[in-house]
Structures are given as C-alpha cells and as structure tokens.
C-alpha positions as CSV (number, residue, x, y, z in Angstrom):
1,M,0.0,0.0,0.0
2,L,1.4,3.4,-0.9
3,E,1.5,6.0,1.8
4,T,-0.7,9.0,1.0
5,G,-1.5,10.9,4.2
6,I,-4.9,9.2,4.8
7,A,-7.3,10.6,7.4
8,T,-6.6,8.3,10.3
9,P,-2.9,7.5,9.9
10,G,-1.1,4.9,12.1
11,Y,2.3,3.4,12.3
12,R,3.6,2.1,9.0
13,I,7.0,1.4,7.4
14,T,7.1,1.5,3.6
15,P,10.1,0.8,1.4
16,L,11.1,3.9,-0.5
17,Q,11.4,1.7,-3.6
18,Q,7.7,0.9,-3.3
19,I,6.7,4.5,-3.1
20,A,8.9,5.4,-6.1
21,K,7.2,2.6,-8.2
22,G,4.0,4.6,-8.1
23,G,5.4,7.2,-10.5
24,R,7.7,10.1,-10.1
25,W,4.8,12.3,-8.8
26,R,4.6,10.0,-5.8
27,T,8.0,11.3,-4.5
28,E,8.8,14.5,-6.4
29,A,5.5,16.5,-6.2
30,M,5.0,18.6,-3.1
31,R,2.8,17.0,-0.5
32,S,2.4,16.7,3.2
33,Y,1.3,14.0,5.7
34,A,-1.0,14.4,8.7
35,Q,1.5,12.5,10.7
36,P,5.3,12.6,11.5
37,V,7.4,10.8,8.9
38,L,11.0,9.8,8.9
39,Y,12.7,9.2,5.6
40,W,15.7,6.9,6.1
41,F,17.8,6.9,2.9
42,T,20.2,3.9,2.9
43,R,21.2,4.1,-0.8
44,G,21.0,6.6,-3.6
45,Q,21.1,10.3,-3.8
46,G,19.0,13.3,-5.0
47,R,17.5,16.5,-3.7
48,I,14.8,17.0,-1.1
49,T,12.7,20.1,-0.9
50,I,11.3,20.9,2.6
51,Q,9.2,24.0,3.2
52,G,10.4,25.6,0.0
53,A,14.2,25.0,0.5
54,T,16.0,22.4,-1.5
55,H,19.1,20.4,-0.2
56,G,21.0,17.4,-1.4
57,Y,20.7,14.0,0.3
58,G,22.8,10.8,0.0
59,P,23.2,7.4,1.5
60,H,22.5,7.2,5.2
61,N,20.6,10.4,5.4
62,A,17.7,10.7,7.9
63,V,15.1,13.3,7.4
64,L,12.4,13.8,10.1
65,L,9.4,15.8,9.1
66,P,6.7,17.1,11.6
67,P,3.1,16.7,10.5
68,G,1.9,19.0,7.8
69,T,5.4,19.7,6.4
70,M,5.3,20.3,2.7
71,H,8.0,18.4,0.9
72,G,9.0,16.3,-2.0
73,F,12.2,14.6,-3.2
74,D,13.7,13.4,-6.4
75,T,16.1,10.5,-7.0
76,L,19.2,10.2,-9.1
77,G,19.2,6.5,-10.0
78,Q,17.9,3.9,-7.7
79,V,17.1,4.8,-4.1
80,A,16.7,2.4,-1.1
81,G,15.5,3.0,2.4
82,S,12.3,3.3,4.3
83,A,9.6,5.8,5.1
84,I,8.6,5.4,8.7
85,F,5.1,6.9,9.4
86,L,4.3,7.6,13.1
87,R,0.8,8.0,14.6
88,P,0.2,11.6,15.6
89,D,-0.1,11.4,19.3
90,P,0.1,14.1,21.9
91,S,2.3,11.9,24.0
92,L,5.0,11.9,21.2
93,D,7.3,14.9,21.6
94,V,7.7,15.6,17.9
95,P,10.0,18.4,16.9
96,E,8.4,21.5,15.4
97,T,10.9,21.8,12.6
98,A,12.5,19.3,10.3
99,I,15.7,17.5,11.1
100,H,18.2,16.4,8.4
101,L,21.0,14.1,9.6
102,R,23.9,12.8,7.5
103,L,25.0,9.7,9.4
104,R,28.5,8.9,8.2
105,D,29.5,6.8,11.2
106,A,28.7,3.1,10.8
107,T,27.8,2.8,14.5
108,L,25.2,5.5,14.2
109,Q,23.8,3.9,11.1
110,A,23.4,0.6,12.9
111,E,21.8,2.3,15.9
112,L,19.1,4.0,13.7
113,N,18.5,0.7,11.8
114,L,17.9,-0.9,15.2
115,Q,15.4,1.8,16.1
116,V,13.5,1.2,12.9
117,D,13.7,-2.6,13.3
118,N,12.2,-2.3,16.8
119,I,9.1,-0.6,15.3
120,Q,9.0,-3.1,12.4
121,R,9.2,-6.1,14.7
122,E,6.2,-4.8,16.7
123,L,4.2,-4.1,13.5
124,D,5.0,-7.7,12.3
125,R,2.9,-8.9,15.3
126,G,-0.1,-7.9,13.3
127,A,-3.3,-7.8,15.4
128,Q,-1.2,-8.5,18.4
129,A,0.9,-5.4,18.0
130,S,0.9,-3.1,21.0
131,D,0.1,0.6,20.6
132,R,1.9,1.2,23.8
133,A,5.0,-0.6,22.6
134,L,4.9,1.3,19.3
135,L,4.5,4.6,21.1
136,H,7.6,3.9,23.3
137,H,9.7,2.7,20.3
138,A,8.7,5.9,18.4
139,G,9.5,8.1,21.3
140,L,12.9,6.6,21.8
141,M,13.6,7.0,18.0
142,L,12.7,10.6,18.1
143,L,14.8,11.2,21.1
144,W,17.8,9.5,19.4
145,L,17.4,11.7,16.4
146,E,17.3,14.9,18.4
147,R,20.4,13.8,20.3
148,Q,22.3,13.1,17.1
149,A,21.2,16.5,15.8
150,G,22.7,18.2,18.8
151,P,21.5,21.2,20.9
152,D,21.5,23.6,17.9
153,W,19.5,21.5,15.6
154,Q,16.5,23.8,15.6
155,E,18.5,26.7,14.3
156,G,20.2,24.6,11.7
157,A,16.9,23.2,10.5
158,E,15.6,26.5,9.5
159,P,16.0,27.6,5.9
160,G,18.9,30.1,5.7
161,G,18.7,33.6,4.6
162,S,15.8,35.9,3.7
163,A,14.9,33.8,0.6
164,G,14.7,30.6,2.7
165,R,12.6,32.3,5.4
166,L,10.2,33.7,2.8
167,A,9.9,30.4,1.0
168,A,9.2,28.7,4.3
169,A,6.5,31.3,5.2
170,F,4.9,30.9,1.7
171,T,4.8,27.1,1.9
172,A,3.3,27.2,5.3
173,L,0.5,29.3,4.0
174,L,0.3,27.2,0.8
175,E,-0.1,24.0,2.8
176,R,-2.9,25.6,4.8
177,D,-4.8,27.2,2.0
178,F,-4.0,25.4,-1.3
179,R,-7.6,24.1,-1.6
180,R,-9.1,27.6,-1.6
181,G,-8.0,28.5,-5.2
182,R,-5.7,31.3,-4.1
183,T,-3.2,32.8,-6.5
184,V,0.5,33.6,-6.0
185,A,-0.4,37.3,-5.9
186,E,-2.8,36.6,-3.0
187,Y,-0.2,34.7,-1.0
188,A,2.4,37.5,-1.7
189,A,-0.1,40.1,-0.5
190,Q,-0.6,38.2,2.7
191,L,3.2,38.1,3.2
192,G,3.4,41.9,2.5
193,I,5.6,41.5,-0.6
194,T,5.1,41.5,-4.4
195,P,4.6,38.4,-6.4
196,T,7.9,38.9,-8.2
197,H,9.7,39.1,-4.9
198,L,8.0,36.0,-3.7
199,S,8.9,34.0,-6.8
200,R,12.5,35.2,-6.7
201,A,12.8,34.0,-3.1
202,C,11.3,30.6,-3.9
203,K,13.5,30.3,-7.0
204,A,16.6,31.1,-4.9
205,A,15.6,28.6,-2.1
206,S,14.3,25.7,-4.2
207,G,15.1,26.3,-7.8
208,R,11.4,26.8,-8.6
209,P,9.2,29.9,-8.6
210,A,6.3,30.2,-6.3
211,S,3.8,29.3,-9.1
212,A,5.5,26.0,-9.7
213,L,5.3,25.0,-6.0
214,L,1.7,26.0,-5.9
215,Q,0.8,23.9,-9.0
216,D,2.9,21.0,-7.8
217,R,1.0,20.9,-4.5
218,L,-2.4,21.2,-6.2
219,H,-1.7,18.5,-8.8
220,Y,-0.2,16.1,-6.3
221,E,-3.5,16.3,-4.4
222,A,-5.5,16.0,-7.5
223,R,-3.7,12.8,-8.6
224,R,-4.0,11.4,-5.1
225,L,-7.7,11.9,-5.0
226,L,-8.2,10.5,-8.5
227,R,-6.2,7.4,-7.7
228,E,-7.3,6.7,-4.2
229,T,-10.9,7.9,-3.9
230,S,-14.0,7.5,-6.0
231,L,-14.9,11.2,-5.9
232,P,-16.4,12.4,-9.2
233,V,-14.0,14.6,-11.2
234,K,-16.3,17.6,-10.5
235,D,-16.0,17.0,-6.8
236,V,-12.2,16.7,-7.0
237,A,-12.2,20.0,-8.9
238,Q,-14.4,21.7,-6.3
239,A,-12.4,20.3,-3.4
240,L,-9.2,21.9,-4.8
241,G,-10.7,25.3,-5.5
242,F,-11.0,25.1,-9.3
243,R,-13.7,27.3,-10.9
244,S,-15.2,24.4,-12.8
245,A,-14.7,20.8,-13.7
246,A,-13.9,21.9,-17.3
247,Y,-11.2,24.3,-16.1
248,F,-9.7,21.6,-13.8
249,T,-9.7,19.1,-16.6
250,R,-7.8,21.5,-18.9
251,A,-5.3,22.4,-16.2
252,F,-4.8,18.7,-15.2
253,Q,-4.3,17.6,-18.8
254,Q,-1.8,20.4,-19.4
255,R,0.2,19.4,-16.4
256,T,0.1,15.6,-16.8
257,G,-0.7,14.9,-20.5
258,Q,-3.8,13.0,-19.5
259,T,-7.4,13.9,-18.6
260,P,-8.4,13.2,-15.0
261,S,-10.6,10.3,-16.1
262,A,-7.7,8.7,-18.1
263,F,-5.3,9.2,-15.2
264,R,-7.8,7.5,-12.9
265,R,-8.2,4.5,-15.3
266,G,-4.4,4.1,-15.3
267,G,-4.7,2.4,-11.9
C-alpha cells in the first residue's frame, strides 16, 4: 500500500522503492502528511525540498518531518531505504521543525537501523501489535534523532537567509490554503511582498518559482484523490478550489498529459 496521508494514519513502514514505483509524482511532487514521517535513505542520492528549501541527500541520510510539512524529493538512479510513518499522538514529543542528519559513522547507522527494526518487529505482530510498545519505540527513536542533531538542531533546520525564510512562510500558507483556489499574488499580498519578490525568493531557495510550488501541490493532491478515492471529477475540482470541472480538466491535462478520467483509469 502506498502512503498517501490518509485521514486516520497509524504506524507504518514502507520501502522507498515501493513509493517510487507509483510514479515520479509519488515522490517529487509537493505533498504533506498528517503524521510525522522519517525518511531513512540507505542508498541513492538526490534532492529533497522541505518548506520551499532544497538540499541534497545521499546514503545514510535521515530526514524527520513534523506533521503538515510540505515536501518532495527526487532521485538520481535507484534509491533504497524506508519511510517510517508515526501515529500523531500528543504523547509523542515531535520536533516542530525538520531534522536532516547525515550519518557517516557506521555505528550511528546501525543504531538507527535498530530503532527502525524495533518498530517493524512490533508491526510484524499484526493484530497482536501493542500501541503502547509502538509509542515507546517511536518516542525513543525521536529522542535518538534529536540527540544526534545536537543542541543547535532547531537553528540549523531553519531555511537560511531571507529567501529561505520567505519560502518557508509561503509554503506554510500554501499548505494551509491550497484548496481555496488562491493565487500567488494573494499569497504574496498576505506576506506583504510583491509576487515577483516571492517568486524570486522561492527560486533562490528551491530552484522553482512560487507558481511551480503551488501547481505542484495542487496537482499532487488531484492525482492522489483521483487514484485513491471514488470522488467524481467535478467534486475533486471543487475540493481543490478550481472554478469548474472543465477548467480543472484543462489544467490537469496540461500538467500531466492526461485527462483526469484517463489518469484514474491508469490504476
């Protein structure tokens, strides 16, 4: 089963290779999950965009994302590793900002593998799996990640410079409001800057203008709804703030090369 940020998420571990098999949009398009997620890359390299800022990643990189963090990653060649999805729980002390660790020491790599294996072994118990055990394993893993990041991890996790800060502010608004049909100009006005200034900041931070990030987020959600729900196309269009089903169909086809109905039939 591909991970897609469903309404009542629980603990799951999914191989990154499985997610990537769903198509490039499954990894590269901007999305967020309603739960904390740890990407543990054990092989391969590429770029990951988090809150509008793009950085490289390589083997033995761990990326922890709080719930609702807009992100996407590309891959150069084959990638291996796991996506560890944690249940959103008030008892879990989840960091408020992302953590990106480059674990070059083999001992640290083995320690994180053990943390992930502990969760996997509990999940392998199936119906006998204990929510209490999973909560404790998840809490220990989060604490381990914070300790490896060190006392200054929060400062280091923030996008650098004014461009990074603007891109982060924009993506936070975008994640909240992308279903409302808002334009880049409206987001820029809310931030107190011009659309040109906003697009330049996003381009500097992520290599993409603000409009590309907006369209990426919209069309990821459109594809997700078409593939994973039975909502009529007109309802998908309405849910994402498009003026009409016809306008949505034109925009979707221009973006993907397929009509929404053809994309849905693709399975």
